[in-house]
N, C-alpha and C positions, 0 to 999 in steps of 0.2 A: 285103650279105651275106658280103663277105670279111672284113669285120671281125670278124663273128661266129663265121667258122669258127678261128679262132684264140685264142677265149674259152674260158672254163670251161665244163666240160659242163653244168653247171647252167643257166649261161646261154643256151647251145645248145638244150636241151630246152625251156626256157620259150619262147625264140623260135621253135620247132618247133611248140609248141601254141598261140601266137599264130597262126601261117600256117594251121595247121589250122583254127583257130577262124574265119577268113575265107574257109572252103569250098574251100580249095587242098586238091590231092592230098597226103596224107601222105607218099607216096614223094617228091615234088618238094621238100618242106621238108627231109626227112631227107637226102636225096642233096645239095642244096644247102649244108646245114650240117655235112655230114660225120657224120651221128649214125647209130649203127645202129638197125636196127628193134626189136631185143630191148630195147636200152639205153633207147629212147625209151619203149616199153610199161611197161618196170620202173618208170621214172621216173613214169609217170602213176599208177601203182597203188602206189608208195610212199607212207606218210602222212608227213605234215609233221614235220619235226625240232622238237625242243624249242626250239631257237635261232629256227626261222621261227615258231613259235607265240609266243613272247615278242616277236619283234620286231612281229608283227601287234598284238598286245596294246597294247606301248607306241606304236606309231604312233597306236593309238585313243585312248590316254591322252593323248597329245601333241597330237592333234588338238582334244580338249576344251580343254585348258589354252590353246592357239592361240586358239580361238574365245572363251573366257572372258575373255581380255586385249584382245579388239576387235581381232583380227588384228595386235597393235602388239608381241609379244614375239618375239625372237630365240632364238636356241640357248642362250645366256648365262641368260636368265631362265627359259626353259623348263626347263632343267637345273635351276636354283636351285629351282623350284616341285616339280619331280620329287623332288628328293632332300630339300628342308626342309620343303614344303608336305605332300607325301604320302608320305614315309618310302621312296620307291622307290630302290634301289640301282643307280644307272646311271651309265657314263662320258658326259663332256662330247661326247667324239669319237662314241660312239654315237648321241647326241641329234641331233647335226649331221648324220650319215648318213640317220637316219630321216625328219627333215624334209627333207632333200634330196629323198629317194625321192619323199616325199608331196608335194611342192612348196610346203612351207610356208615363209615367212621373216617376220622382224620387219621394221618400218618403219625405214627408213635415216635418218638425221639430215641435214637439209639442209646441204650445204656452202656454206660463206660464203667469198664471194671479197672477199678485202681490197682495199679501194679503194687505188688507185695513182695518183698525179698523173702528169700528162704534162709537167710543168713542166721545162724544161731544167735540170739540177743540175751541181755542180761535180765535179770528179774527188777519188779519195781520195788524198791526199797523205801521209797518215801510214801506212795500210797496218798498222795495228794495232801502230806501234812508237811508244809514248808516252815514251821514254827521251828528255830533254834535257838540257843542261849547263850551261844558263843561262836566266833567265827572261824571259819575253817573247819566246820562240820560237815556242812551242805553246799556244795556247789551245783548251779544250773547251767546249762549251756544249751544254745539253740542258734539257728541259723535265720538271716532274713535276705532279702534281695530287692533292689529298687532300680527302675530304668532310668538311665541317660541317654542323651543322644548317640553317644557312641556306643551303647551297649550296656547290659547290667552290670551291678556291683553288688557282691555278695559280702555278707559281714556276719562274722560269728563272735559271741561274747561268750566268757564266764563270769557268772553273777554270783555272788557270796550271798545267799539265803540270808544271813544274819544281818548285815547292814546294807544291802543293796547295792555294793560296790562293786564296779566292774573291776575285776581282778587279772584278766587277760582279755585279750580282742585281737582279731585278724580281718584282714578286709583283701580280696581278691576279685579278679574279673572271671574266676570259674568256681564252681562248687565241688571241690574235690576234698580228698583226705587230708591234704596238706593245708587247708583252711583251717580245719577244726585242731589239726594236731599243732600247728603255730599257735593258735589260740591258748590251748592247754599248756603248751611250753612257756607262753609269757606268765600264765597264772601261775605255775610252779616257780619259775623264777622269781616272781613279785613275792610270793607268800610263803614258800618251804612250808606246805602243809604237813602235819603228822600223818602216820600211816592210819589207814582207815577212813578218811575223809572219803564222803560219798559224791560223786559227780553224776548228776540225774540229766537225761536227755531224752528227747523222742527216738524213734526206733528208726531214724534216717540211715542212709546206707554209709554215709561219711562216718558216723558215730560207731558204726559196726565194722568198718574197716579194718584191716590187719595193722596199719601204722598206728592207729589211733589206740586200739585195743592194747597193742602192745606197749605203747607210750604209758597208757594208764597202769598196766600191771608192774612195769618197771618202777614207777613211782609210789607204788604202795596204795593208791586210790581203789576205791571200790566203784563199780559201774552200776549204774541204776536207769532202767528205761521203762517208761511209761507204754501204754497200749498204743496200738496202731490206729491213727485216725481219731486221737480223742486229745483235743487241746487244753481240756482240764487237767490232764495229768503233767502237764507243764505250765500251769497258770501263770506263774512269778515270769517264766520268759517271755510268754506271750503278752502278758501286760506290760512289759517293759519295750516291746516291740511296737505296741499300739500308742504307748506314750512317745516313743522315737518317731512314729509317723505323722503325729499330729506337730510334735514339737520341731520337727526338723525336715523330714523327707518330703511330706506332701505341701511343703509351703511355696516350693519354686520347682520350676522344670530345671534340671541339672544339665549342662552341656556336655561336660566329660566326665570321665570315671575320675580323674585328678581331683578335680574340684569337688566332688561328692565324697571322694576317701577323705580328704583335709577335713572337710565339714563334721563328717563323722567321727574322726579322730577327736575334732575341738569339742563334740557333744560329748563325747563319752568320758576324756580326761579331765576336761575344764569344767564344762556345766553340769553332768551328771554326777560326778563323784565329788567336786569341789563346792558347788555352787546351789545346785536345785534342792528343794526341802521337799523330804519324802513324808506323807502323813503316817505310814507305818512305823516310822522311826521318830514320832512326836516332832514332827517338822523341823529335823535336823537335816543337815547333808550326810552322806554317807562317811565320808572322813570324819566329819565332827562328831557323828553319832559313836564311832570307833574310838575316838578319843576321850569322849564323855564316858562311856560306858567302860573303856579298859585304860586308865590314866597310866598304867605303867607301859604302855606301847608307845608312849609320846617320846621318852627320850632315843628309843632306838629306830623306830620305823618312821616317823614323820619328822623327815631333815627340815631344817630351817624353821622349826617352831620351837618356842621355849616350852619347858615342861609345865603342864597344867594350864597353857594359853588356848583359849576358845579360837578355832580355825577362821570363824567368820568374823567375829567381832573383836578379838584380841582380849575379851574378858579374862582377868586372871583370877583363879579360885584358890582357895586357901589349901595347904597342906592336908588339912582334916578332910576337907571335901576331895582332894585328888587321890586320896587311899582309901576313902570309905566306900563300902560296898554299894552297888548300884542295882536297881530291879528293872527288867526288861519293861519298856512302857507298854509293848504289845499285850503283856499276860496280866490280867485283870482278877480280882475278886480273890478267891481263894488259892488260886493258882499261880498268885505271886509269887517268883522264887529269887533269891539271893543269887546272882552271877557267880560263877565261880573264877578265880584269877585265871590269867591267860598267859602263855609263854610269850616272850617278845618275837618279834617277826624281824626279817634280815632287811638291809637298807635298799635292796634291788627294786621294791614295788614303784608304780606309778610311772614308768619310763615311756615316752612317748615314740613316735619315728625318728 
C-alpha cells in the first residue's frame, strides 16, 4: 500500500478499482491510496485513451504471434513478425513492455557448462610475455583440428618463440596424450635444449597427462600453462593456427586424412620454416633469422649450407659481419640489447616423415 501511494495517479486509481472489486469499501481504498473521491469516479467514467486502446490491441496480436510460435518467440522475433510479417509500426521496447505485462516470454537457450578438468596443472610462467632474445628459451605448443571426408585430423606443434620456427610436430587421427608427447619428442631430438627451457601450453588434458608431464620432467623442461578458456595466454600459437587456416586448411575440401597430413607436413617443414617471411623477424624466414642472428650455429646445425651463406638468396657475408653482435629487430628504443652468443645445436633437426 505504501509503495502505491507514491506511484502515478493512474496506477493508484487502478489499484483502488481492484480493491473495490474485492468487495472492500471504496472509502478505505481511496483513503489508503491517497486518492480523492471525485478523482476516482472521474477516472472510472473516463473513456480509455488511444494509447490504452492500441496497447490492448497490440497485446492481443502479440498473444496470437506467441501462440503461433508454439510459445517459443521472445521479444525480438515477435517484433520482427509484427514489423516484417504484418507491417505494424511498433518499437522493440514497446513489444518488450507489453509482453512483460502479459506474462509472455520466449524459451531461453540452455546454458552449457564447459567441462573443466580437475587435474593439477602448472603455473603461468610466461604471463603473456613472449619476447625472448635467444633460441630454446621459450617453446609454445598447442593442438588444432581440421575435418576431411574421412574424419578429423589433429595436429600438435612445438614452436620456438624466438624465431617462430616449428621445432616439433605430430599428426594423428585422435587427440590423445600420444599426439602431444610425440611432438615434444621431435622437438627434443631436433634441438636438445638446455635444462630450464619453458614449454608453454593451454590447460588441455593432453598437456596435463601423465605421459606428457613425465617426459617434460625427464627432459629438464619447465611446464607453463595459461588460464582456462583465455586464448590470449597462448596468443603466439593461436596466431600461428589462424595463419595456417587461411594459407592452407581452408583453401579446399580435403578428401582423405593422408592428403591433409601430407599438406600439413609440407606447410610446416618447407613453407613455414624455410620460405614464409615473418614480420616479427624483420621479414626473414625462421631458419634464415636464426642463421642471421646466430652465425655460429651455421656450421653445425644447418647441413648443406656454407658458413655465412644466406638461406634464401645465397648472399655471402663477410667474416666481420658473421662474427659481429646483432640486435633483435623486435626490440626498439632504449631496450635494444645485444644478443648473447648461443651454443651450437645438434644435427638432428628438421627431419620430416
